N, C-alpha and C positions, 0 to 999 in steps of 0.2 A: 217499422212503419216507413213507407216511402216518403221522402221529402218532396213536397209539392213545389214546382218551379213555375215562376212567371217568366216567360221567354220573350225577349225583345230582339227582333231581327232587323238589322239596319239595311240601308240602301247602299248600292255599290255596283249596279249594273250586273255584268256577267259573274262577278265575284259572289253574287247571291247564291250561286249553286253550292258554295261552301256551307251554307245554312243546312243543307241536307245532311252532310257529314256530321255537323255539330249535333243536329237532332238525333241522329243514329247513335252517337256516342253518349249523349245524355241518357237516352232510354236504355242503352246497353248496361249502364251503371246502376240502373234501378230507380232513377229519379222519375217522378210523374210530372209531365208537363200539363199544368192545370189551366193555363191561359196563355195567349200569344198576342203580341202586338207587332206589327211590321210596317215597313215603308218600302215602296218600290219593289225590288225583287224579294225583299223580306216579307212584304205583304202577300206576294204571289206564293212563295214557298210556305209561309205561315198559314195562308188560307187553304191551300191544298192539304197541308198536314191536318188542320182542324176538320177538314172534310173527310179525313181518313183515306186519302188517295195518294199519299206520298210515294208509296212503292210503285204504283202505276206510272206516276209522273217521272220518277227516276228511271224506270225501265225505258220510257220513251226518249228522254233527253240523252241517255247514254247510248242509245242506238243510232243517234244522228251523226252522220259524217258530214264533210264539207258540202257535198252536193245536196244532202237533205236540208241543211241550213239555208242554202241558196234558194231552194224551192219555197221556203217559208217566208222569204223576204218579199213582201208586196210593196213595191216602191211607190212612194207618194211624193208629189211636188208641192204639197200644201200643208204648212204648219208642222212638218215633220218628214223625215226621210222614209219612214215605214208606217203604213197604216196599222199594222199589227193584227189584222183580221184573221190571217192564217194561223199565227201563233196562238192567239187567245181563243180562236175557234177550236183548236186542238185541246187546249186546256179545258174549255167548256165541255168537250166530249168526255174528257177524263173525269171531271168533277161532277158534271151534271148541273141541273138547275136547282140551286140551293139558296136559301136566305141565310144571312149571318145568324139570326136568332135560332135557327134550326141546327147549327153546328154542335158538335159534342162538347166543345169547350168554348169559353168566351174568347172573342176575336175582335181586334181593332186594326183597321187599315187606315193609314194616314196619307192624305193627299193635300195638294195646295190649290186653293181657289184663287186664280189670277184676277178674276173680275173684282172680287172683294178684298183681295190681298190678305187672306187668312188661311190658317190651318184647318183642315176638315178631318174629323174622325168618323169613319164608317163603323158603326157598331150594330147596325140592323139594316135590313134591306137586301138587295141582290148581291150575293158574294162576287159574282163574275164582274159586275160593274165596279165594285169596290176595288178589286184587284187591278182591273184595267186602268182605273183612274189613278191609283197610287203609283203605278208603274209607267205612266206616260212620260218617259224621260224626254225633257225638252230637246228638240232638234232630231231625236231619233224616232220616237213614237208620236203620232198625232194626239192632240189633247182629247179629253172626253167632255162633251158639251152636255150639261145637265141643267135644264131650265135656262136661267140667265147666268149660270156659272160655267166658267171654263176651267176644268180640273186637269192638273198635271202632277208630276212626280212630287210626292211629299218631302223628298230630300231637299227641296229648295228651302224649306223652313225647319224641318225636323228629321234629319237623316237617321236618328237613333231614338225612336219614340218610347222613352222609359216612363214618362208620366202616366200614360193610360193604364199601366199595370201596378202603379204604386199602391193603390187601394185594394189590390186583389187578395190580400191576407194570405199570400203564399209564404212558404218557408224561405225561399230564395228568389232573388231576381237575377237572372242570367241574361246578359246583353251581349250581342255579337256585333262588333264594330268592323265593318269591311273597309275602313279607310285609315288603317293604322300605318304609321311611318317608322315604327321602332322595332319591327320584328325581323331583323336581318338574318336570323338563323334559319328561316323557313324559305324553301324554294318550291316552286311548282313541280310536281312529279312529271317526268317525261313520258308521254305516250305518243308514239310515232303515228303520223297521218300521211296519206298519199300526197306527194309533193304537188301533183297536178291539181288536185282538188283544193289544196291550200292556196296556191297562187290564184286560182279563179275566185276564191272567197275573198282574199285580200284585195284583188282588183275591183270586185264589186263594191266593197266598203269604200274604197278610194273614190270610185265614181259617184257614190251616194253623197260623199262630202262635197263634191264639186257642184251638186245640183240642189243644195239647200235653198229654200224659198225666201231668201232675203229680198228686200225691195231693190228695184233695179238701180236706183241711185246709190244705195249702200254698196251693192255689189261692184258698181263701176268705181266707186271710191277705193274699195279694197283692192281691186285689180290694179288701179293706178299706183297705189302705195306699194303693192308687191313688185310691180315693174320697176319702180324707182329705187327701191331699197334692196331687193333680193336678186335682181338680175345679175349683178357681178358675181354672185356666189352660186348661181343656179347650177353651174356645171359640177359643183362638188357637193350639193345638198343631197344627202341620202334620203331615200323614201322608206320611212319606218314601216309603212304598210307591207312592203315587200322584202323587208330586211331578212326575215326568216327564210325566205325562198331563194335569196341570192346565193350565188356560188361562193364557197368559202375562200376561193383564191381570186375573187374579183379584184381588179385593179382599181385603186383609188387614186385620184390625182393628188400630187404632192401639194402641201400647203405652202403658201408664199412666205417669205421671210417675215419674222415678227418684228414689230417696232413698238417699243414701250410696253412689251408684254402682251400685245394683242395681235394675233395673226391677221393678215390683210391680203387682199388680192392685188393683182398687178395695177388695178385702177385706184387702189388706196381704200377701197371699201372693206369693212370688217367681214370676215368669213364666218358663217354660221356652221359649226361642226356638229351635226347630229343633235341639234337642239330645236325645241319647238314642235308644233303639230305639223302634219303633212297635208291637212285639208281643213276646210271650215268646220266639218263635222268633228274632227279631232280637236280643233281649237276650242269649240264650244264645250265638248265633254271634258277636256282637261281643265278648263275654267270651272266647270260644274263640280269636278272632283276636288279642286282646291277649296272651294266654298264649303263642300260637305265635310271635308276633313276638319276645318276650323269649327263649324257648327257642332259636329259630333263631340269635340272636346268640351265645348260649353255645356252640352247636355249631360255628359258624364260627370263634369264638375258639379253641376246643379243637383243631380240625382244619382249619386254613385251606386251602381249595381253591386250586389254581393259578389258576383263573379263576372269579370269582363274578359271575353274571348276576342282577341285582336287578330284579324286577318290582314296581312300587309297589302296595301293597294298596288304595290309595284308588281305583284305576281302576274297580272294580266291587264290588258286594256279594258276599258269600260264596256265595250261591245263585243268582246270575244266569246260569244255565246256557244261556240263549238267546243269549249274546253270543259264540259261538264264532268267527265270522269276524273280529270286531274284536280279540279276544284273541290269536288266532293271528297276525294281522298285527303286533300290538304286540310279541309275543314275538320275532318275526323281526327287527323293528327294533332292539330292545334288545340282542339277541344280536349283531347286526351291528355296532353301535356298540362293544360290549364287546370283541368279538374284534378289531375294528380297533385299539383301544387296546392290546390285548395284543400283537398282531403288530407294531405300530409300535414298541413298547418293545423288542422282541427283534431289531430290524434292526441 
């Protein structure tokens, strides 16, 4: 008899594509996924799976190259860098118009209500709206307004929503954590992309970061702080958005002599060597990821799943959504190793 699985899919931006590989490996081994709860990209992948359209979704995202991803970016300058209408419009075409109560298995999407400062569980109503609200990553996608509520990514309060499936009476709870820091043995598979497309994609993301809709006074304060503290080191600060596209033999300016163990410039200011974000968008998302990593550990400690599949957060940046093939393959590999260990211990 198949073991029934309650599947929990965590948040983690583009790393959420790894959920697809995990689901494929779970089903390949004969487990039955009886219910699913998800947050952010976990809610998107989980909702599409519950609707029975995961194969179509995978075929679509794996067909996207850099230029295709660029075409899906509908830039916004209000409460988020991207409106998300093109991306979620395509998801709507794949899934269709469905209510959560009509799905083949129970489903929960977790979002955050900023107005009332509370966690929201979508367990009925429009599937599309639930996925869109749960995946409204702050600074990247614009929020969803529902009545008097402003809904954003559920990862703000619950990046790994285990509680919704605790009462499911399944044989196993399998949780997929996309914010692991201790999986050093795993590397993202290498799949080559055209260099020209890659540079154009990275340049667009960098420009989005410089147009985030902060209040003017906040922006002016940040600019003044940047000019005062970073200008001495500006000549040697690398741009991580374009690091992959840079020539391997590019010349880097030599560091100034160290004093008391800290490298410094000719003016005496500390030199920042490849640390920190390259833009405001990068800054916000790195901060968001630090918060999610900590919160996920609390959720795991409070409600330990039977099987925890850890995907390292270092494998890609939060918004590298063009790496679907690599991340799906990585998710399948990590799930296979984790389930091997679990099954070996139960023999």
